[in-house]
N, C-alpha and C positions, 0 to 999 in steps of 0.2 A: 526485467527490461519488459516494457509494453511490447506489446503483438503490433507487428506491423500491417495484421488486416483492424480498421476501423470497426467492420464490423462484426471483430472478435468473441463470440459467446465461449461463460461458464455458466454452471452450477454456484451459487454462494446461499451458503449458509451463517447466520446471523452469529454466531455462538455466544455471544456475554454483553451484557451493559450496563454503566455501571452509569447514569444519568450524568451529565455534565464531565466529566470528567475520564471513559474509560468505552471504547467497543473494540470488538473482536467480530471478523469472521473469515471464512476457510472459501473459499473460493478452488470451482476443480476442472479442470481443463483438459487436453486428450496426454499434456506432459506430469499429469498428477494433481495433487494436494499444493494446496498455497495457502499461508496463513498470515492475514493481518492485523499488528495491534496498533491502533491510536487509542493516545492516550493525552488527556488536558490539564495541563496545571495551571493555577494564577501564575500572574508576572509582572506585577508593578503594577500597571494599567490595564495590562493586557493579558494573552493566554501563551504560554509557550504548546505548543502541539507534534511531540511524537514520532514517532511511526518504526514499526518493524513489519519489517516482509522476510516470510522465510520457504523459504524453499524447498519444493519436493529435490532427488538426488538427480540429475538430469543427467539422462546419456546425450551419448552421438555426438554432435558439434552441436547439442545444445551448456553439452558439460564443456568442450571448449569454450564455446563461445562466449558461456554471460556471464565467468567473472572480468574480460575484455570489455565487453560493451555495456554491462549495464551502470556502472561508474559514469560513461559516458552519455547514454541514451535515456537511462531506466533514473536516473540521478535531476536527470530536469521535468521530467514527467512528473516520480515524488514530489518534489517540490513546488510544482501549481498544486497540486493537490490540497499537500499538507496547505498553502494558501489559503485555497478557496475552502476549507473548511474551518480556518482562523479564522475567518472573514463572518463566517456563520456563526463558530462560536460567539465573534462579538457584537455582532449583532448587526454588519455592516451588510 
């Protein structure tokens, strides 16, 4: 779930880059480390983009709310970001 704070800050380390097919980065904030993996595959005349987001073990209210809110709030944000990545990969 994206943070409600639009100025949310975290430290990011790129951990893997495979040109034109995959990149992985690890982000850290007050909740822990998050690993983000993006893969790009040719799909006909376009590109199939997939995303995997691995979360740290949540505690407190985050542990209860994350599974409930992520499909509602996080999916919309992820689809927007994947669309932007797809457009860049296809030179649009």
